[in-house]
C-alpha positions in Angstrom: 160.5 -230.4 -21.8 160.4 -227.5 -24.3 157.2 -228.6 -26.0 155.9 -229.5 -22.5 156.7 -225.5 -21.3 155.6 -224.3 -24.7 152.3 -226.3 -24.7 151.5 -225.0 -21.1 151.8 -221.3 -22.2 150.0 -221.5 -25.2 147.1 -223.2 -23.7 146.9 -220.6 -21.1 147.4 -217.9 -23.4 144.1 -219.2 -25.0 142.4 -219.1 -21.5 142.6 -215.7 -21.6 142.3 -214.7 -24.9 138.6 -216.8 -25.5 135.9 -215.5 -24.6 135.0 -217.6 -21.8 135.1 -215.5 -18.3 137.7 -217.6 -16.6 138.7 -215.7 -13.0 142.0 -216.9 -12.9 143.0 -217.0 -16.6 145.7 -213.9 -16.3 147.0 -215.8 -13.3 147.8 -218.7 -15.0 148.7 -217.2 -18.1 151.9 -215.5 -15.9 152.6 -218.4 -14.2 153.2 -220.4 -16.9 155.5 -217.6 -18.8 157.0 -217.2 -15.1 158.0 -221.4 -15.4 159.6 -220.5 -18.9 162.8 -218.9 -16.4 163.6 -222.7 -15.6 164.6 -223.9 -19.4 167.5 -220.9 -19.3 170.3 -223.2 -17.7 173.7 -221.2 -16.9 174.3 -220.5 -20.7 172.3 -217.1 -21.6 173.3 -214.9 -24.6 174.8 -211.9 -24.6 172.2 -210.6 -26.8 169.7 -210.1 -23.4 172.0 -206.9 -22.6 169.6 -204.9 -24.3 166.5 -207.0 -23.4 167.8 -206.1 -19.6 168.1 -202.5 -20.6 164.7 -202.1 -20.9 163.8 -203.7 -18.4 166.1 -201.4 -16.1 164.3 -198.5 -18.1 160.3 -199.1 -17.3 161.5 -199.8 -13.2 163.3 -196.0 -13.5 159.9 -195.3 -14.7 158.1 -196.9 -12.0 156.2 -199.5 -14.4 157.2 -202.8 -12.3 155.0 -205.5 -14.0 156.5 -203.9 -18.1 160.3 -204.4 -16.0 159.2 -208.0 -15.0 157.4 -208.8 -18.0 160.3 -207.4 -20.1 162.8 -210.1 -18.3 160.7 -212.6 -18.7 160.7 -212.2 -22.7 164.2 -214.1 -22.0 162.8 -217.3 -20.8 159.6 -217.5 -23.3 162.1 -216.6 -26.3 164.2 -219.8 -25.1 161.2 -222.3 -25.0 159.9 -221.0 -28.4 163.4 -221.5 -29.8 163.7 -224.8 -28.4 160.5 -225.9 -29.8 161.4 -225.0 -32.8 164.8 -226.4 -32.9 163.8 -229.8 -31.4 159.9 -229.8 -32.3 158.1 -232.9 -34.3 155.6 -232.7 -37.9 153.3 -234.7 -35.4 153.3 -233.0 -32.1 153.0 -229.6 -34.1 149.7 -230.8 -35.4 148.6 -232.1 -32.1 149.4 -228.7 -30.5 147.4 -227.0 -32.9 144.5 -229.0 -32.7 144.5 -228.5 -29.0 144.7 -224.6 -29.4 141.7 -224.6 -32.0 139.8 -226.9 -29.7 140.5 -225.2 -26.6 138.7 -222.2 -28.2 135.8 -224.1 -29.5 135.3 -225.9 -26.2 135.9 -222.3 -23.9 133.1 -220.6 -26.1 130.8 -223.6 -27.1 127.7 -222.0 -27.7 128.7 -219.1 -30.3 130.1 -222.2 -32.7 126.7 -223.6 -32.2 125.3 -220.6 -32.8 127.6 -219.3 -35.6 126.6 -216.0 -34.1 130.4 -214.4 -35.0 129.7 -211.0 -35.1 131.8 -208.7 -32.6 130.6 -206.2 -30.3 133.3 -203.5 -31.4 131.0 -202.3 -33.8 132.9 -202.5 -37.7 130.9 -205.8 -38.8 134.5 -207.9 -37.5 134.2 -211.8 -37.3 135.4 -212.8 -33.7 135.7 -217.6 -33.7 135.6 -217.2 -30.1 138.0 -215.0 -29.1 136.9 -212.0 -27.1 139.0 -209.1 -29.1 139.8 -208.3 -32.4 143.5 -207.3 -32.4 144.0 -211.1 -29.9 142.2 -213.1 -32.8 145.0 -211.1 -35.5 148.0 -212.0 -33.4 146.8 -215.8 -32.4 146.2 -216.2 -36.5 149.4 -214.4 -37.6 151.4 -216.5 -34.9 149.8 -219.8 -35.6 150.6 -219.4 -39.6 154.1 -218.3 -38.7 155.0 -221.2 -36.3 152.9 -224.4 -37.5 153.1 -223.5 -41.7 155.9 -221.0 -42.7 158.8 -221.7 -40.2 158.7 -225.7 -40.1 159.1 -225.4 -43.9 162.4 -223.1 -43.2 160.5 -219.3 -43.5 159.0 -220.2 -46.7 155.8 -218.5 -47.5 152.8 -220.1 -49.8 150.7 -217.9 -52.0 147.3 -219.9 -50.8 148.2 -219.8 -47.0 149.2 -216.5 -47.3 145.9 -215.5 -49.1 143.9 -217.4 -46.2 145.7 -215.6 -43.7 145.0 -212.0 -45.3 141.8 -213.0 -45.5 141.0 -214.4 -41.7 143.0 -210.5 -41.0 140.6 -208.8 -43.2 137.4 -210.0 -41.6 138.9 -209.6 -38.0 139.5 -206.5 -39.2 142.4 -205.4 -36.6 143.5 -203.2 -39.1 147.0 -202.6 -37.5 147.9 -206.3 -38.1 146.5 -206.7 -41.3 148.6 -203.9 -42.7 151.3 -205.1 -40.7 151.2 -208.3 -42.1 150.5 -207.6 -45.6 153.7 -205.3 -45.6 155.3 -208.6 -44.0 154.7 -210.2 -47.6 155.9 -207.3 -49.5 159.0 -207.2 -47.6 159.2 -211.0 -48.2 158.3 -210.7 -51.8 160.1 -207.7 -52.7 163.2 -208.9 -50.5 164.7 -207.4 -47.2 167.9 -205.4 -48.9 165.6 -203.4 -51.2 163.2 -202.3 -48.2 166.2 -201.7 -45.8 167.1 -199.2 -48.9 162.9 -198.0 -49.0 163.4 -197.4 -45.3 166.0 -194.6 -45.2 164.0 -192.2 -48.3 162.5 -191.0 -45.5 165.0 -189.4 -43.8 166.5 -187.4 -46.3 162.7 -185.7 -46.6 161.9 -185.4 -42.8 161.5 -182.2 -43.3 158.9 -182.5 -46.0 157.1 -184.9 -43.7 156.8 -182.7 -40.6 155.5 -179.9 -42.9 152.6 -182.4 -44.4 151.7 -183.5 -41.0 151.3 -180.1 -39.3 149.0 -178.9 -42.9 146.8 -182.0 -42.2 147.2 -182.2 -38.5 143.5 -182.6 -37.8 142.4 -184.7 -40.6 145.6 -187.2 -40.3 144.9 -187.5 -36.5 141.8 -188.6 -37.8 142.9 -191.0 -39.7 145.3 -192.3 -36.9 142.0 -192.8 -34.6 143.3 -189.9 -32.2 146.5 -192.1 -32.1 148.7 -188.6 -33.0 147.0 -186.2 -30.4 147.8 -189.4 -28.0 151.6 -189.3 -29.1 151.5 -185.4 -29.2 150.6 -185.3 -25.0 153.0 -187.8 -24.3 156.4 -186.2 -25.9 154.8 -182.4 -25.0 153.2 -182.7 -21.7 153.6 -186.3 -20.2 150.5 -189.2 -20.3 150.5 -190.6 -16.5 146.8 -191.8 -16.7 147.2 -195.5 -16.3 144.2 -196.4 -17.4 144.3 -195.5 -20.8 146.3 -197.1 -23.6 149.5 -195.1 -25.0 149.1 -197.1 -28.4 152.7 -197.6 -28.7 155.2 -199.5 -27.2 157.9 -197.4 -28.2 156.2 -194.0 -26.3 155.2 -197.2 -23.3 158.4 -196.1 -21.8 157.0 -192.5 -21.0 154.1 -193.2 -19.9 154.7 -192.0 -16.1 157.8 -190.1 -16.6 157.9 -188.3 -20.2 161.9 -187.6 -19.2 162.4 -191.2 -19.1 161.0 -191.9 -23.0 163.4 -189.1 -23.8 165.9 -191.7 -22.3 165.1 -194.4 -23.8 164.8 -193.3 -27.0 169.2 -193.6 -27.6 168.3 -196.9 -26.9 165.1 -197.6 -29.1 167.3 -196.2 -32.1 170.5 -197.9 -31.6 168.5 -201.4 -30.9 166.5 -200.7 -34.1 169.3 -200.0 -36.2 171.5 -202.6 -35.2 169.0 -205.0 -35.5 168.0 -204.1 -39.0 172.3 -204.2 -40.1 172.4 -207.5 -38.7 169.4 -208.9 -40.6 171.5 -207.5 -43.8 174.1 -210.1 -43.3 172.1 -213.0 -42.6 171.8 -215.4 -45.4 168.3 -216.6 -44.6 167.2 -213.0 -44.0 163.7 -212.9 -46.5 161.6 -214.1 -42.9 163.9 -212.4 -40.3 163.6 -209.4 -42.7 160.2 -209.3 -42.8 159.3 -210.3 -39.0 161.5 -207.4 -37.9 159.7 -205.2 -40.1 156.5 -206.6 -38.5 157.6 -206.1 -35.2 158.0 -202.7 -35.5 155.0 -202.0 -37.3 152.8 -203.9 -35.3 154.2 -202.4 -32.0 154.3 -199.1 -33.2 150.3 -198.3 -33.1 150.0 -200.8 -30.4 151.6 -202.0 -27.1 153.1 -205.7 -26.7 157.1 -205.4 -28.1 158.3 -205.9 -24.3 155.0 -208.3 -23.1 155.8 -211.8 -22.4 152.5 -212.3 -23.0 152.5 -211.6 -26.9 152.9 -214.2 -29.0 153.8 -212.2 -32.1 156.7 -211.0 -29.3 157.6 -214.6 -28.7 158.8 -215.2 -32.3 160.0 -211.9 -32.4 162.5 -212.5 -29.6 163.2 -215.5 -30.1 164.7 -215.2 -33.6 166.2 -212.1 -32.0 168.2 -213.3 -29.0 168.3 -217.4 -30.1 169.2 -217.0 -34.0 170.7 -220.2 -34.7 167.4 -222.1 -33.9 166.1 -220.9 -36.8 169.2 -221.7 -39.0 166.8 -222.6 -42.0 169.6 -223.8 -43.5 170.4 -227.0 -41.4 168.2 -229.5 -41.5 166.0 -229.4 -38.5 166.0 -232.9 -35.9 162.3 -234.3 -37.1 163.6 -234.2 -40.3 167.4 -235.6 -40.3 
């Protein structure tokens, strides 16, 4: 059942992110995600409380679609975790092949002509996917799901290098940088990186001074994101057609007061999760995944989106960590 739900969710997502114009693709994707709630049953982990709080905050802010999507994370994380715990290598290979085959089929003309040039103007190369960010997420998701997690969370230099190269030509900068940091965290250890993250707290006055003194330069390098974030914190930002480009600031889209209500819960969630990972025996992968999640969603949306593939992995490891116990053998290996 888990494999069937998982396959349906992924293939419906392919219909959304492919370059093919499919009118009902979003409806198909959300329907598949909604069906994942059927996998929950009667036993729910206590950790869903934080997801419910975030959903409530979106509801208070009048962001009803975001509130509903946030709740659906519980079901989609369960489906992913169940797939990970019972999957077989053969079925995984078949599903990966179906995903790639679907992308090629939906945009066959591009693959036949070999014209992968993006329309985004940065010499990006898109293999049948309409947006560089979506392609980057698909690449990282596929690598982690079908190559890293089956090897008990172990990275290989060759695989990591290939993915980094694909992200480079895709030129989705946020995910390229996040993935490189992911590898750095895995290499040097989560505990070391955790201590390094504490340093900015002690030099925060200096950092604030540097930002103010070099505001225009830093704002330019951030693709105007600093100005965008300043606006929402100072005056609010309710123009729904424009992106806020930060999952954490998204709480203040319609009401800036709601953002400041959300801050304590966000901070507590980040801190408690970071400390819990410190106490996890196999914390290399979990720690690297957590940092990737933080970085990629600080300058982009998707942390609370039930249709975001990276969120699927993170929330599964957070809500159902026992499915990712790399020290025990999986059912397929017994």
